[in-house]
N, C-alpha and C positions, 0 to 999 in steps of 0.2 A: 363903631359906637361903643363897644365894650372898652376899648382903650380910653375913650373920652370919659366914660363913667369912672373907670379906675383912676384916671388922672384927677378928676374932680374930688373923689373920695380921699385920695392921697393929699391933695392940696388942703382940703378941709381938716384932715387929721393933723397936718403940719401946723396949720393955724391954731388948732386946739392945743397942740404940744407947746407952741410958742406962747400962747396966751397963758398957759399954766406954768410957764417958765421951766418946762421939762426940756432937758437937753438930750442930744444923742448919747446913748450909752457908750462909754469907753470899753475897751477890751476887758478890763478888770471888772467893770460894772456888769458887762454881759456874762462873765463867768459866774458872778454872784446870782444874777437873774436866772441863769440856767440851773443852778443848784436848787433855787427856790421853785422854779417851774417844775423841775423833776420830782422834788421831794415834798413840796408844799411848804406852808409857813413854818419857820423854824428860828432857832436861836443863832446868835453870832458864832457861838462855839461850834455848833453843828456845821454851819456854812464853812467856817475856817477849817475844821477837820476834813470836810469833804474836799475842799480845794487842795489841801495838803496831800490827800490821797490821790486825787484825780489829775491835778494840774501841775502844781509846783509848790515849793515851800513858801508859805505866807505867814507873816507874823499876825498873831491874834489882834493886836492893837491896830494894825493896818486894815484888817478886815472890818473891825469895829468902826473905825473912823470913816471908811468908805461907805459902809452901810448907813451911818448917820447922815452923811452927805447925800446919799441916794434918797433917804427919807425926806430931807429938806427939798430935794429936787422933785419930790413926789413920784419917784420911781418905785419906792417901797412905802408900805405902811408899817407902823410900829404899834404893837399892843403892849402897853405898859401896865396892864392890870395885875400882873403877877411879878414876882421877884425877877424872873428871867423874862426879858423883853423878847417878844416874838415878832419877827419881821415877815412880811408877805409881799409878793410883787403887786404893784399897783398898775402895772402895764401888762397887757395881754401878750402872751408869747407869739401867737400867730400874727397878730397885728404888728408887733415890733419887728419880727423877722421879715414880714412882708415889706415894711417900709425900708428896712436896711437893704433888702435884696433889690428893691426897686431903685434905690439910690446907686447901688453897685452897678446894676445893669445900665442905668442912665450914664454913669460916669465912665465905665470901662467898655461898654458895648454900644454906645450911642443909642441906648434905649431898645436895642434889638434882643428880645428873648431868644430868638432862633440862633443868633450868633453865640450867645451864652451856651445854649444846649449843644450846638455843634462843637464848641470848645470842650465842654464837659465830656461828651461822648467820645471825642477824638483823643482826649488825654488820659482817659481812665478805662481800664478794661471793665466793661459793663456786662454783668451776668445775664443769662437768658431770662432769669426770673425778673430782673430789673427792667430789661427790654420789654418783656410782656406787660409789666405794670405801666410802663411809659406808653405803650401802644394802647392799652385799655383806657388810660387817661385821655389820650388823643381822640380815641373813638367817642368817649363821653363828651368831649368838647365839641366834636363835629355834630353831635346830635342836638346840641343847644341852639 
């Protein structure tokens, strides 16, 4: 039943995304969204400087153009009330990540979250603290 409800909400959200002409974020768009999700609404200069520090060398004009395109796609909002335009994410972080993760699981693991978890836990050394958190989450899910 939970799977069915999740699938319905996913399909509804995808229809809304398509109705609003929002597209899947590209890797570069996700990098910009992550900066804004982490630091809050900000200028192109701030986003560009942060990307240059954290990710890779990016030209200011490239960041500006991409953020303008993202605003047209309604991924970002732009406040033009001051000299410096302030951009903010128009899509929620958890919802966006959830949709992208669901698509990834569907395409790479035939929709099996357990296969993904087995792959993750098998490929990476998981700390005792992380394992305890996973166990706690599983216990909470069992109680529902």
